[in-house]
C-alpha positions in Angstrom: -65.8 38.4 -98.7 -65.2 35.1 -100.7 -68.0 32.7 -101.8 -67.1 29.5 -103.7 -63.7 31.2 -104.4 -65.1 34.3 -106.0 -64.8 37.8 -104.6 -68.2 39.4 -103.8 -68.4 43.2 -103.7 -69.2 44.5 -100.2 -72.1 46.5 -101.5 -73.7 43.6 -103.0 -73.7 41.8 -99.6 -75.2 44.5 -97.4 -78.2 43.1 -95.3 -80.6 45.6 -93.7 -83.1 45.0 -90.9 -86.0 46.8 -89.3 -87.8 49.2 -91.7 -85.2 48.8 -94.2 -85.6 45.2 -94.7 -88.4 45.6 -97.2 -86.2 47.9 -99.3 -85.6 46.8 -102.8 -82.3 45.2 -103.1 -80.3 46.0 -106.4 -78.6 43.3 -108.5 -75.5 44.6 -110.3 -74.1 42.7 -113.2 -70.7 43.8 -114.8 -71.7 43.8 -118.4 -68.5 45.0 -119.9 -66.4 42.5 -118.2 -65.4 44.5 -115.1 -63.2 42.9 -112.6 -64.4 42.5 -108.9 -61.9 44.9 -108.0 -63.1 47.5 -110.8 -66.9 46.8 -109.5 -65.9 47.5 -105.8 -64.1 50.8 -106.8 -67.0 51.8 -109.1 -69.5 50.8 -106.3 -67.6 53.1 -104.0 -67.6 56.0 -106.1 -71.3 55.6 -106.8 -72.1 55.2 -103.1 -70.3 58.6 -102.5 -72.1 60.2 -105.6 -75.5 58.9 -104.7 -75.1 60.0 -101.1 -74.2 63.5 -102.3 -77.1 63.7 -104.9 -79.8 62.6 -102.5 -78.5 63.5 -99.0 -79.2 59.8 -98.0 -76.6 57.6 -96.4 -78.1 53.9 -96.2 -75.5 52.8 -94.0 -76.5 55.5 -91.5 -80.2 54.6 -92.1 -79.4 50.9 -91.3 -77.6 51.8 -88.2 -80.3 54.3 -86.9 -82.9 51.7 -87.6 -80.9 48.9 -85.9 -80.3 51.2 -82.8 -83.9 52.4 -82.2 -85.4 51.0 -79.2 -88.6 49.0 -79.3 -91.6 51.1 -79.0 -93.4 51.2 -75.8 -96.9 52.3 -75.4 -98.0 54.9 -72.8 -98.1 53.2 -69.4 -100.0 53.9 -66.3 -102.8 55.9 -67.7 -105.4 53.5 -66.2 -103.9 53.8 -62.7 -103.5 57.4 -62.9 -107.0 57.7 -64.0 -108.2 55.4 -61.2 -106.3 57.5 -58.6 -107.7 60.8 -59.9 -111.2 59.6 -60.2 -111.2 58.2 -56.8 -110.0 61.5 -55.4 -112.7 63.5 -57.2 -115.3 60.6 -56.3 -114.4 60.9 -52.6 -115.1 64.7 -52.8 -118.2 64.4 -54.6 -119.3 61.4 -52.4 -118.6 63.3 -49.2 -120.9 66.1 -50.3 -123.4 63.6 -51.1 -122.9 61.8 -47.7 -121.1 58.6 -48.9 -117.4 59.2 -49.5 -116.5 55.5 -50.0 -119.2 55.0 -52.7 -118.2 58.2 -54.4 -114.5 56.9 -54.5 -115.4 53.6 -56.0 -117.4 55.2 -58.6 -114.9 57.7 -59.3 -112.1 55.0 -59.5 -114.1 53.1 -62.1 -114.7 56.1 -64.1 -111.2 57.3 -63.9 -110.0 53.8 -65.0 -112.1 53.9 -68.1 -111.0 57.4 -68.9 -107.4 56.5 -68.3 -107.7 53.6 -70.6 -109.2 55.6 -73.5 -106.4 58.2 -73.1 -103.8 55.4 -73.2 -105.3 53.9 -76.5 -105.4 57.5 -78.1 -101.7 58.0 -77.3 -100.6 54.5 -78.4 -102.5 55.0 -81.8 -100.8 58.3 -82.3 -97.4 56.8 -81.5 -98.0 54.2 -84.0 -99.0 56.4 -86.8 -95.9 58.5 -86.3 -93.7 55.5 -86.4 -95.4 54.4 -89.7 -94.7 58.0 -91.2 -91.1 57.7 -90.2 -90.8 54.2 -91.7 -92.5 55.4 -95.0 -90.1 58.4 -95.1 -87.0 56.1 -94.6 -88.2 53.8 -97.3 -88.7 56.7 -99.8 -85.2 58.1 -99.0 -83.7 54.8 -99.5 -85.6 54.3 -102.8 -84.3 57.6 -104.0 -80.8 56.7 -103.0 -81.0 53.3 -104.9 -82.3 55.0 -107.9 -79.3 57.4 -108.0 -76.8 54.5 -107.1 -78.4 52.5 -109.9 -78.1 55.4 -112.5 -74.4 56.0 -111.5 -73.6 52.2 -111.8 -75.4 52.1 -115.4 -73.2 55.0 -116.3 -70.2 52.9 -115.4 -71.3 50.1 -117.8 -73.2 47.8 -115.4 -76.7 46.3 -115.6 -78.8 47.1 -112.5 -82.0 45.5 -111.7 
């Protein structure tokens, strides 16, 4: 890739999205006069080395993050609760002598219970997604640390 006539190393241009977007980006300076070609070669070697050391592939993480479908919350819990409550309410109402009133009370009770169940499931799903995001960011931070150490070993300043 060229920008204002200068070659920019591919690894310095990688843009991430999703949970990886907040990952710290590294700035790499060739402090010993390395050419852009040499820097690309060194970055390639350090990519492989850091991947082997940490077991993390940032390209795979970025692809995985980009391919994850949008989370959808639990659906239909209120309707299921209302239907179940109406059935139970009908039975109880029939015993008490008013099946219609029992069904109505059961449907309302079932709707409330279904909504509560839906909120619990949504919250649990959100917590799980946050944990996965934190683990991904920690893995990427470990990879960046290893990559930076390798690049510093090749004579670059990494910030």
